C-alpha positions as CSV (number, residue, x, y, z in Angstrom):
1,M,-18.6,-11.6,11.7
2,D,-16.1,-10.4,14.4
3,F,-13.7,-7.5,14.0
4,R,-10.8,-9.7,13.1
5,K,-12.6,-11.4,10.3
6,Y,-13.8,-8.0,9.1
7,L,-10.2,-6.8,8.8
8,L,-9.1,-9.9,7.1
9,G,-11.8,-9.5,4.5
10,I,-10.5,-6.1,3.5
11,Y,-6.9,-5.7,4.3
12,P,-3.8,-7.8,3.6
13,Y,-2.8,-7.8,7.3
14,S,-0.4,-10.4,8.8
15,K,-1.2,-12.2,12.0
16,E,1.1,-9.9,13.9
17,S,-0.7,-6.8,12.5
18,L,-4.1,-8.3,13.5
19,K,-2.8,-8.9,17.0
20,A,-1.5,-5.4,17.2
21,K,-5.0,-4.1,16.1
22,E,-6.7,-6.1,18.8
23,R,-4.2,-4.8,21.4
24,Q,-4.9,-1.2,20.3
25,I,-8.7,-1.7,20.7
26,G,-8.0,-3.1,24.2
27,I,-6.1,0.2,25.0
28,W,-9.0,2.3,23.8
29,R,-11.4,0.1,25.8
30,R,-9.5,0.5,29.0
31,L,-9.7,4.3,28.7
32,C,-13.4,4.1,28.8
33,I,-14.1,4.7,32.5
34,G,-17.0,6.3,34.4
35,G,-19.7,4.4,32.5
36,L,-18.3,5.1,29.0
37,Q,-18.5,2.3,26.5
38,L,-16.2,2.1,23.5
39,E,-19.0,1.0,21.1
40,A,-21.2,4.0,22.1
41,L,-18.7,6.9,22.2
42,D,-19.7,10.1,20.5
43,T,-17.1,12.4,18.8
44,K,-16.5,14.6,21.9
45,E,-15.9,11.6,24.1
46,A,-13.5,10.0,21.6
47,L,-11.6,13.3,21.4
48,R,-11.2,13.3,25.2
49,L,-9.6,9.8,24.9
50,V,-7.3,11.1,22.2
51,E,-6.1,13.9,24.5
52,A,-5.4,11.4,27.3
53,L,-3.3,9.2,24.9
54,K,-1.2,12.2,23.8
55,Q,0.6,12.0,27.1
56,D,1.9,8.4,26.4
57,Y,2.3,8.2,22.6
58,N,3.9,10.2,19.8
59,G,1.8,11.6,16.9
60,Q,2.6,8.8,14.5
61,T,1.7,6.0,16.9
62,L,-1.4,7.8,18.0
63,N,-2.6,8.2,14.4
64,N,-2.0,4.5,13.9
65,M,-4.2,3.8,16.9
66,L,-6.8,6.2,15.5
67,C,-6.7,4.3,12.2
68,T,-7.5,1.1,14.1
69,L,-10.4,2.8,16.0
70,E,-11.7,4.2,12.8
71,Q,-11.7,0.7,11.3
72,Y,-13.5,-0.6,14.5
73,Y,-16.3,1.9,14.1
74,Y,-16.6,1.0,10.4
75,W,-17.1,-2.6,11.4
76,L,-19.7,-1.6,14.0
77,V,-21.7,0.4,11.4
78,Q,-21.4,-2.3,8.8
79,S,-22.6,-5.0,11.3
80,G,-25.5,-2.9,12.4
81,K,-24.3,-2.4,15.9
82,R,-24.3,1.4,15.5
83,K,-25.7,3.9,13.0
84,D,-23.1,6.6,12.9
85,H,-19.3,6.8,12.7
86,P,-17.9,9.3,15.3
87,I,-14.3,9.7,14.1
88,R,-14.2,9.3,10.4
89,N,-10.9,10.6,9.0
90,L,-9.8,11.9,12.3
91,R,-6.0,12.4,12.7
92,I,-3.8,14.6,14.7
93,R,-1.2,16.9,13.2
94,T,2.4,15.5,13.2
95,P,5.7,17.3,12.3
96,H,6.5,17.4,8.6
97,S,8.3,14.4,7.3
98,P,11.9,15.1,6.4
99,I,12.9,15.3,2.8
100,L,14.0,11.9,1.5
101,R,17.6,11.4,0.7
102,N,19.8,8.8,-1.2
103,L,17.1,8.0,-3.7
104,L,17.9,6.1,-6.9
105,D,18.1,8.0,-10.2
106,Q,16.5,6.9,-13.5
107,Q,19.7,5.0,-14.7
108,E,19.9,3.1,-11.4
109,L,16.2,2.1,-11.5
110,D,16.6,1.0,-15.2
111,A,19.5,-1.1,-14.1
112,L,17.5,-2.9,-11.4
113,Y,15.1,-4.1,-14.0
114,R,17.5,-4.7,-16.8
115,N,20.0,-6.6,-14.7
116,Y,17.5,-8.9,-12.9
117,S,18.1,-12.3,-14.4
118,E,15.2,-14.5,-15.5
119,K,17.4,-17.6,-15.0
120,G,17.2,-19.6,-11.8
121,H,19.5,-22.2,-10.4
122,H,19.0,-26.0,-10.2
123,R,19.2,-26.5,-13.9
124,G,16.5,-24.1,-14.7
125,C,13.7,-25.5,-12.6
126,F,13.4,-22.1,-10.8
127,D,13.2,-20.1,-14.1
128,V,9.5,-19.8,-13.7
129,Y,9.9,-18.0,-10.3
130,R,12.6,-15.7,-11.6
131,Q,10.4,-14.7,-14.6
132,R,7.5,-14.0,-12.2
133,N,9.8,-12.0,-10.1
134,K,11.1,-9.9,-13.0
135,A,7.5,-9.0,-13.8
136,I,7.1,-7.9,-10.2
137,V,10.4,-5.9,-10.3
138,G,9.0,-4.0,-13.4
139,L,5.9,-2.9,-11.4
140,L,8.1,-1.8,-8.5
141,V,10.5,0.1,-10.7
142,Y,8.3,1.7,-13.3
143,Q,4.9,2.1,-11.6
144,G,6.3,2.6,-8.1
145,L,3.9,0.1,-6.6
146,D,4.2,-1.2,-3.1
147,S,4.2,-5.0,-2.5
148,G,0.7,-4.9,-1.0
149,S,-0.8,-3.3,-4.1
150,I,1.0,-5.8,-6.4
151,S,-0.4,-8.7,-4.4
152,R,-4.0,-7.6,-5.0
153,I,-3.7,-7.1,-8.8
154,Q,-5.9,-9.5,-10.8
155,V,-5.4,-10.8,-14.3
156,T,-8.2,-8.7,-15.7
157,Y,-6.5,-5.6,-14.4
158,L,-3.6,-6.0,-16.9
159,D,-4.1,-4.8,-20.5
160,T,-0.9,-5.4,-22.5
161,D,-2.6,-4.3,-25.7
162,K,-3.3,-0.9,-24.4
163,G,-0.2,-0.8,-22.2
164,L,-2.2,-0.2,-19.0
165,I,-2.5,-1.7,-15.5
166,H,-5.2,-1.0,-13.0
167,V,-4.1,-0.9,-9.3
168,P,-7.0,-1.6,-7.0
169,K,-7.7,-0.1,-3.6
170,A,-8.8,-2.4,-0.7
171,G,-11.7,-1.0,1.2
172,D,-10.5,1.9,3.3
173,Y,-6.8,1.0,2.7
174,K,-4.5,4.1,2.7
175,L,-3.8,4.0,-1.1
176,A,-6.4,4.8,-3.7
177,D,-7.1,2.9,-6.9
178,R,-5.5,4.2,-10.1
179,T,-4.7,3.1,-13.7
180,L,-1.1,3.5,-14.8
181,P,0.7,3.2,-18.1
182,L,3.2,0.5,-18.7
183,E,6.7,1.3,-20.0
184,A,7.5,-0.2,-23.4
185,V,10.3,-2.2,-21.9
186,Q,7.8,-4.0,-19.6
187,V,5.1,-4.9,-22.1
188,M,6.6,-7.9,-23.8
189,G,7.8,-9.3,-20.5
190,L,4.4,-9.0,-18.9
191,Y,2.7,-10.5,-22.0
192,H,5.1,-13.5,-21.8
193,Y,4.5,-13.8,-18.1
194,L,0.7,-13.7,-18.5
195,H,0.5,-16.3,-21.3
196,T,3.4,-18.6,-20.7
197,T,5.0,-18.2,-17.3
198,R,1.9,-17.8,-15.2
199,P,0.2,-21.0,-16.5
200,A,3.4,-22.9,-15.7
201,L,3.5,-21.2,-12.2
202,L,-0.1,-22.3,-11.5
203,R,0.9,-25.9,-12.2
204,L,4.0,-25.6,-10.0
205,I,2.0,-24.3,-7.0
206,K,-1.0,-26.5,-7.8
207,A,-3.4,-23.6,-8.0
208,P,-6.7,-23.7,-10.0
209,A,-6.5,-22.4,-13.6
210,N,-9.2,-19.8,-12.8
211,T,-7.2,-18.2,-10.0
212,P,-7.9,-14.4,-10.4
213,L,-4.7,-13.0,-8.9
214,L,-2.0,-12.0,-11.4
215,F,0.7,-13.2,-9.0
216,P,-0.8,-16.3,-7.2
217,T,1.1,-17.9,-4.3
218,G,1.1,-21.5,-3.0
219,S,-0.9,-22.4,0.1
220,K,2.3,-22.2,2.3
221,T,3.8,-19.1,0.7
222,R,3.2,-15.5,1.7
223,F,3.5,-12.8,-0.9
224,S,5.7,-10.9,1.5
225,A,8.2,-13.8,1.4
226,I,8.5,-13.4,-2.4
227,T,9.1,-9.6,-2.2
228,K,11.6,-10.1,0.6
229,N,13.6,-12.4,-1.6
230,I,13.3,-9.9,-4.5
231,R,14.7,-7.1,-2.3
232,R,17.6,-9.3,-1.3
233,Q,18.3,-10.2,-5.0
234,L,18.1,-6.5,-6.0
235,G,20.5,-5.5,-3.3
236,V,18.5,-2.5,-2.2
237,A,17.9,-1.4,1.4
238,S,14.1,-1.7,1.0
239,L,11.5,-1.8,-1.7
240,I,10.0,1.4,-0.3
241,L,13.3,3.0,-1.5
242,V,12.5,1.9,-5.0
243,R,8.9,3.3,-4.8
244,N,10.0,6.6,-3.3
245,S,12.7,6.9,-6.0
246,R,10.1,6.5,-8.7
247,I,7.7,9.1,-7.1
248,A,10.6,11.5,-6.7
249,L,11.3,11.3,-10.5
250,W,7.6,11.8,-11.2
251,M,7.8,15.0,-9.1
252,K,10.3,16.4,-11.6
253,R,8.1,15.5,-14.6
254,Y,4.4,15.9,-13.7
255,N,2.3,18.3,-11.7
256,L,1.5,17.5,-8.0
257,R,-2.0,16.4,-8.7
258,Q,-0.8,13.9,-11.3
259,V,1.8,12.6,-9.0
260,Q,-0.7,12.2,-6.2
261,Y,-2.9,10.1,-8.4
262,M,-0.1,8.0,-9.8
263,A,1.3,7.3,-6.3
264,G,-2.2,6.4,-5.0
265,Y,-2.0,9.0,-2.3
266,R,-5.3,10.3,-0.9
267,T,-3.9,13.7,0.1
268,L,-1.2,16.0,-1.3
269,Q,0.4,16.1,2.2
270,S,1.7,12.6,1.5
271,L,4.1,14.2,-1.0
272,E,5.7,16.5,1.6
273,K,8.6,14.2,2.2
274,F,9.6,14.6,-1.5
275,N,9.3,18.4,-1.7
276,A,7.8,20.2,1.3
277,G,8.3,23.6,-0.3
278,Q,6.3,22.7,-3.4
279,I,3.5,21.4,-1.3
280,E,3.4,24.5,0.9
281,Q,3.2,26.7,-2.2
282,L,0.3,24.7,-3.5
283,K,-1.5,24.9,-0.1
284,Q,-1.1,28.7,-0.1
285,A,-2.5,29.0,-3.6
286,I,-5.5,26.9,-2.6
287,E,-6.1,29.0,0.4
288,K,-5.8,32.2,-1.6
289,Y,-8.0,31.3,-4.6
290,H,-10.2,28.6,-3.2
291,P,-10.7,29.4,0.5
292,L,-12.8,27.0,2.5
């Protein structure tokens, strides 16, 4: 199995993303001069390459390239081509993200879900797609999920009786797995989707009845095309705005650790863009009472 197939087996990357990953590995490889080999670098040698790249790339881009290199070494270890991983979780410090602005409030989020019509055009033949989309909108609005997470949810992860949905991680993907409660307004819609709409959808897209995904797609349809259409129908700038708005509302209701879990973030620092001051206070408390 080559590196590209390894990535495809774990991450929902597009063809363009895979090409970018391969280009990044090429950049790391070209830096290996004087007898160095990318596959055999130790931690100190890798850090010297990072210092060299700092001259040409900003922190965010460099961390993206480090993520690709980290994935490359995971592949080498898994395929037996090397025994250790030299740069696991290595990232460079970047300036704090600015506090987010122009987020949606609770009433605006409720309206996105409530006003999304389940009726399609062409005399109702697209009703099935609109009903599927409304179920997706609910997960965007009330659970603050990103489109990649929604695309990976399987039927068995949804429990309408208990009002819970499990959101899986994907290998070393940046978001962790978590189990979130459903809102009462969603439950009946998701139940109807699961037992009525989804079977009709499977027939429309000619997919097997045992397809595990909660939101299956046809052979010529990418899930990103579905969410792009939903964004346009909702009339929002981006679906990330919907997710960030939900997380910001959680910040007012729950403690930081709870919000970190619900959002799927692996670190508290990911919440800095919502309330940098609050994160800094927590970091100081950790350093005072639980020094490393």
